[in-house]
N, C-alpha and C positions, 0 to 999 in steps of 0.2 A: 311404733317403738315405745317401750315402757320407760326408757331412760329419759331423764330430763336434761338434754344436752343443749349447749348454746349453739346458735347458728354458725356455720362454717362457710367461709368464702369459697366459691366454686373453684378458683385457681388452686386453693390449698388441697381440696379433695383430689383434683386432677393430678397434681404433682405427687402426692403420696401414693396414689394408685400406680402411676407410671413408674415409680421407684421400686415396685415389687418385682420379684423374679417371676417368670412364667408359672412356676410351680405354686407360688403363693397366690398368684392371681386366680388360679383355679379354685383356691380355697377361700377366696374373699367373701363370697355370699354366705358360706357356712360360718365364717368368722363374724359377720354382721349379726346373723341370727343368734349365735352363741353370746355375743356381747350384750344383746338385749336382755338376757336373763341374769346378768351380773348386778350385784348391788352397787349403788353409786351414792355419793355424798356431795352436796354443793356447799362450798365455803366462799362466800363473796363472789368474785369473778372466776373462781376455779371449781371445776367438777372433777372429782376423783372416782375412778371406777376400779373395783377389785377384780382384776382379770383372773387371778387365782390367789391362793393363800400367800404367795411370796411376791407376786407381781401386781403393780398398780399402774394405772394409766391416768394421766392428768391432762385436762383441757383448760388452758388459760384464755379467758375471753375478756380482756379489758375493754370496757365500753359495751359489753354484751355480745361481742362477735369475735370469733377466731379468725384472724386475718393473716397468719403466717404458719408455715409448717413447724417452726420452732415452738409454737404455742401448744403443740400436742406432743407430750413426752411419755415415754414408756420405759419401765424398768426391766424389761426382759432382755435376754442375752442377744437377741437379733436386732435390737434397736440400734440405730434409728430406722433401718429399712425393714421393720417388722410388720407383720400382718395387723397387729392390734391398732396401730396408729391409723392405717388406711381404713380399717373397719369402723373405727370411731368417727372418722370424717364422713364416711359413707352413710352412717346411721343418723348423723345429726341433720337438723334442718338446714336448708340452703340459705345463706345470708344474701340479702339483696344489697346492691351498692347504695351507699349513703349519698343522697342527692344534696346539692348545694342548698343552703338556706335561702329563703326569700330575702332580697336585699333589704337592709335596715330592719331586720326582724330579729327577734330573740330566738335562740336555739329551740327547735321543736323536734318531736318525734318524726320519723320519716313519713312523708305523705304517701298515700296509696291510691290506686285507681278506684273509681267508683264501682259498686257491685255489678257483676256480670259484664264488666268491661272486657273487651278482647285485648290481645297482646299489642295490636296496632296502636292502642291509645296510651301505652305505658310511657309516661314522661313527656316533657316538652323541650323546646330549644334552650340551650345554654350558650351564653356568649363565649365565643372562642372555640366552640366545638366544630367539627367538620360540617355540621348541618347548616351553619350560618356563614360558611366561607363562600364568597361570591365567585361565580364562574366567569369565564371570559365572555365579553359582550357579544362575540361572534360565534363562539362554540359552546354548546351546552355542556354542563359539568358531567363528568363520567366517573365511575368508581376508580379508586386508587388501586395499584397492584396489591397492596395489603388487604384491601377490602375484597377484592376478587378472590384472593387466596383464602381469606377467612370464610367467605361464602361457600367456596368449594369444600373446605374442611367441614363446615356445618352440614352441607348436603350429604357428604359421605357418612358422617356420624349419625345423622337422622335416618338415612337409608338403612344403615346397619341395625338401628333400633327397630325400624319397620320390619326388616327381614326376620328379626328374632321374636318380635311380639313381647308382650309384657312378661311372659314366663321366662323368656330367654334373655331379656334385657336386664341383666344383673348389675352389680356395682361397677364392673369393668366398663361395660358399654355406657352406663350412666356417667362415669368419670370422663370418657371420651367426649360425650356431649357437653359436659361442663367445661372441659378444656376448650372445645370449639366456641362455647359461649363466652369464655374469658377472652379468647383471641378476637372474637367479633366485637366485644365491648371496647377493647383498647384500640381497635381499628376504626372506631366511630360508627358501629352498627348496633345501637342499643335495642332496636326493635326486635331483631332476630335473636339477640342474646337473651332478652326477657322471655321470648317464646320458648327457647331451648330450656331455660330453667323451669318454665311451667311444665314442659314435657317430663323432665326428670322428677318433678314433684308429683305429677300424676302417676308415673311409673312406680314410685315408692309407695304411694297410696294403694295402688292396685296390688302390688306384691305383699304389702302388709295387711291386706284385707280391711283397709280403712273404710268405714261406712260412708265417708264423705266422697269416696272415689266415684267418678262418673265416666263411663266409657266414651260418651259423646264429647266430654271436655278434653280427654286425651286425644281423641281423633281430631278435634278442631285445632288443638295446639300443635300436633304433629303435622297436620296439613299446612298450618301457617308457616312453620319452619321450612318445610320442603318447598312450598310455593315461593316464599321470599328468597330463599337461597338460589332457586332456579332463575328467578327473574332479575335479581340484583346485578349480576355481571354485565348484562346487556342493557340496563336502564340508563337513562340520562335525564337531566333537568329536574322538573317537578316530580316525575315518577321516582327518580333516584332518591330525592329528599324524603318522599313518603316511605319508601322501602327501608331507608336507613333508620327512620324513626328519630326520636329526639331524647335527650338525656335527662331533662328535668322540667318542671313546671315554671314558666316565666309568669310573673305577676305584673300587670300593667296598671297604672293609676286609673281609677274610674270615678273620681270625685265623691260626691255624696249620694247615698242610696237610702231609699225608704222601702224596707222589705216587709213582707207579710208571710208568716209561717204557713207552710202547706202540710207537711207530715215528716215523720222521722222513720228511718228503717235501720234495723241492726245489720251489722256486717260480720260475717263469720266465714272465713275462707279456708280452703284445704291446705293453704300454704302457711297457716299458723298466725293469721292476723285477725283481729276482732275490733269492734267498736261500733260507732253509729254515724250515720249521715243524715243531716236535716236539710230538707228542701224548702226553699223560700222563693217568692216571686215579687217583682216590683209592680208598679201600677200599669206598666205596658205588657205584662205577662212574661217578661224574661225571667228565666229560672237561675237561681244561685244556690250553691250548696255550702254547708259548713260541716266539715268532717273531723272525726276523731278516731283514727284507725291506726293501731300500733300492734306489735306482737302480743298475742293473748289467745284465750280460749273462749268457750261458751259463756263462762261467768262474766267475762268482760263485755261480750256482746250484749248480754242482758242488762248489765249495770251501767254501760256507757251512756245510756239515755238520760241518766240522772246526774251526769257530770256537767259542769259548767262549760259552755262553749268558750273557745279560746279566741275571742275577738274583743279587743278593747278591754274596758273595765266592767263589762256587763256580767252579772251574776246569773243570768238565765241558763238553765239546763237545756239540753237538746229537747227533752220532752216538753218543757215550757215554751221554747222557741217555736215548736211546731204549731202552737196554738196562739202565739202572741206575735209581736212585730219587733222590728229592729231598725233603728236609725243609725246609719254608719256615715262617718265623715273620713275623708282621706282613704277611701276604700281602694284595695288592690284586688284584681280579679285575674284568674288564669283563663286561658282560652276555653276550658271546659266549664267555666262558671264557678269554680271554687274560690271562695273568699279567702284572701290572705289575712294573716294575723301579725303584720309588721308592727314595729314600735310606733309608727306614725298613725296607725289606724285607731279611731275612736268609735265606740259603739255604745248606745244606751237603749234600754227597753222602750218600746212604743206599743201602741194599741194594735191588735191584730184584726183579722177579718174572717168571718165564716165563709165556708165554701160557696154558699148561695148568695153572698154579698159581693159588691164591687170592692176591689178590682179582681178578686180571685174567680168570681163567677164567669169571667170572660174565658178562662181556660177551658171550660166545658162547652163553650159556644162554637169553638172551631169544629168543623165537620170531622166525623170519625175518619173518613177516607184520607183527609189531609193529615190528620195526626199519624195515621199508619204510614203514609208516604214519608213524612218527616222521620219516623223511626227507622224506616228501611233505607233512608239515604243519609245515614250518619248522624241522626239526631240523638237525643238523650234516651229514647226508647219509651218514655212515659206516655200513657194514654189517660185521658180524663173523660170518663164515660158515665152516662146515666143508664142504669140497667134495672130490669125486673127479674128477681130470682125465680127459677123454674124448679130446680131440684138437683139431683146428682146423676152422674153417669160413671160407670165403672170402667177403668182403663187398666192396662198392664202395670202402670206405675202407681196405681191407687185411684181412689175416687176423686173426681173434680166437680166443681160447682157449675151447673148450667144456668145461664142467664140470657134474657132477651135484651138486645141492644138495638133499638129501632128496627125490629123485624129480623135481626141477625142473631142466630143462636151462637152464643159465646161460651167458651169453656174457660173457667177461671181456676187456676191451680195455685198451690201454695208456693210462695217465693223461696222458701227454704224448708228442708225436711228435718232439720235437727230438732230433737224432742225438747231441747231447752227453750226453743223459740215457739211461740203459740200460734204460728201461722195455720198449721193443719187443724188444730183444735178449734180455732175460730171459723175455719171454712166448714167444719163439720156442724157447728151450731147454726151457721147461716143457712145451710142446706135444709134445716128443719123449719124454715120460714118461707115457703114458696109464695110467690105473689108480692113479696116486699119490694118496694121501689127504693133504690139506693143510688147515691152518687159516689163513684169510686175512683181511685187512682190505681192504675195497673201498669205493668211493664210488658211490652209486646214480646210474645214468645213465637218466633217464626215457625209456622206449621201449615200444612195444607188445609187445616180447619182453623177458623177464628179462635185464637187462644191467647191468653194473657196471664201473667203472674200477679195475683191480687196483693197490693201493698197496703192500702188504707181505704176506709169507707166511712161515710157519715153514720152517725149513731142510728140504729133502726127505729128508736123511739124519740130521738131528739135530733132532727136534721140540723140544728144549729151548732152541733159539736161533731167531731169526727174521732175515729179510732185508728191508731197505728197498729195494724194487725200483727206485726212482728214484735210488738212491745206490750200492747194492752190485751187483756183477756176478756172476751165476751162472757156473759153469764146468761143463763136461761131467762132471767128476769128482764134482760135487755131486749129480748125478742118480742115483736108484736104477735098477735094471734095470726095463725096461718091464713093467708088470703088465697083467692083463686089464682092459679097460675095462668099466664097468658095462653090463649088457645092459638092453634095454628102454627106452632113452632116447627120449623122445617126439620126433617130428620137429616142425619148426617149423609152427605152425598157419597156416591160411589167413588172411592179414591183411586187415583192412578197408582199402580203398584210400584212406585219408586223405591219402596222398602226392599225390593229384590236386589237392587244395586247397593242401597245404603247398608243393608245387612252384611254384604260382603266387605264393604269398606271397613265397617266396625270389626268384623271378624279378623281381618288382616291386622288391624291395629292392636287387637287383643292377643291373637295367637300366632301372628307372624305369617310369612309367606307359605309355610308348609301346610296351613289349614286349607288353602285354596289350591294346593298342588296335588291333592288326592284325586284319583281318577273319578271322573264324573262328567255329566253332560249339562252344559249351561244353555243348550239350545232351547229347551222348554221355557226357561225364564226369559230368554231373549225374545222369543216369539210373543210371549205374553206382554212384554214391554212394548214391542212393535205394534200390537193391536191397540194399545192406548196412545199411539202416536209418539212413543218414546224410542224410536229406532236408534238414536244416538246412544241412549242408555244401554240398549242391548249390545251395541258394538263395544262399548266400554266394558261391559260385563264379560264379554267373550275375550277381549284383550287382557283383562285382569287375570282371568283363569289361565289363559295361554302363557302369560308372562310368569305366573307362579309355577307352572309345570315345565317351563323351558329349562331342561338340563341336557346339554350336549355331552358327547364323549370325545376323548382324545384318540390318537391313532392306535393306542393300545386297548381301547374299549373302556377306559376308566372314566367315571363321571368327573367332569370339570366343575369348578365352583359356579354356582348360579349367577346369572347376570342380575345383580340386585338393582342396578341402575334402571334396567328396563322395567322391573317390577315396581320400583319407586315411581317412575314416570306414569305407568298405567294406574297406580293407586292414586296419585295426585290428580290425574285427570278425572277419575271417577269421583273422588271426594269433592273436587271443585264443581263438577257438574251437579252433584246432588245438592250442594249448598245453593247454587244459583237457581236450580229448579224449585227448591223449597222456598226461596225468597219470592220467586214469581208466583208460585201457588198461594203463598201467604197473602200477597197483594191482591190476587184474584179473589180469594175467599172474603177479604174485607171490602172488595170493590174499589181498591186503590190502584194507583199506577206507580210502581217503584222507580220508574225512569223520570218522573216529573217531580220538581221541587214542590214542597208544600205551599199552600196559599199564604200570603202575608197576613 
């Protein structure tokens, strides 16, 4: 969207769309598109849009967010039940719920999950929420009737989105999903509510041709919603607590900490948030983060590294902290390792340590297989590797950097593709220096081949310093003379054709059920999957096609509506299967065991 609109609460959008007549609902998508081309003016907390020469639309956002339907006003004759108000709400970004502040802390901007984090990790427990209510000592806790109803409504709304695909999931279906998200949140189901909002955000990015849109992210978010909604009504005890999720980050006292800066990375999300996260470690190798992520764009992602960290009275910027140290007293820490910034926290600058010095050097001493196991079993996903650069390899998504890691051929990709961030330019320069040995920090990218997203590396000419590849720009003068690349690097193995099933899962998420309902024969793909020992994948593929094409007729020979529940179940099974197989293949590629906890 070209309009600079304030975020609108999901319940507001859902209520305005529901108030439209059936005739106006059919015109809603066209109204959203038309509204994008109209001039707008921002005056403080108010945005005014000139719908035409005689009609103006106003959005009032005290505090930066539209939280009620009365805050959107239109001067046309059909107001308040006009198309313009619903179109404006559907075009605006989706507001996230404001979490409670950390106890005894000053007001802060809303905290965000760490980069690449999934919906399951959004928020933490809050006192007094259903997540902390104790169950009977003799009977495990079960979902409430309201939670069961909210889960069923969410499943139906998500199944309708899957049936339609991105092209058919316009503002009306998006509003139904937002309504289900609002009901889930007030019923004490923040995890599935956050996942539903993520689906709507991805749908809008897809329909708006946003370069940040990724089909894989939409597929993952949609699968998360459907799987959680399906499992929640029958879950009990700890499983129920996990599926419900939690509402905010609790911060518990952690005494005094002596931290050493590791690296900083920019954050730029498709949902309109930007900033920076700095990773630190203590003497025992435990990782802590300091984040500054608020609504913003690429400019804020680039500039956030030069902002002062919000802990105590220290004047360190994120860029400086990544190379220095921090002494913290009265520290408060969330379960994910995020440092709190409460009024009782004190922090001063301290000396740092190079990556090849104690205590940071110990992070690279843990075997790679154990690091991968930790990442696959719910860890932070970071890998600390010593590699030797080999060159580049061309892939469908672009070139990636090849490196040798203890005899394993590793593919290193850019952590973010936005041109404002120097990730890809830095990888291109590093590929011109084969044979260079580097110590790097990367984030595991689950794949049948060893793959990771490169975040930071020590300086090619000065191993005593490091470069944050999302913030610092390498120069040709920083590169050493090309050395001999390591010999004997193994070629890529013959991959199991899991893409035959994954491609159909992605196609359904993008184009809906109808793309798989066309006449065709999936037997060839099923037989090919069976030859590689993936007979279950072949069966899932056949069921997916069969469910998509299942259209029965009534006694008069007329087609009856498709069974979208059967198709949704078949799609969820296929999506879940591909995710688990990818996870297993990733562990096998690294020589790790995803079922085992990492070594202490």
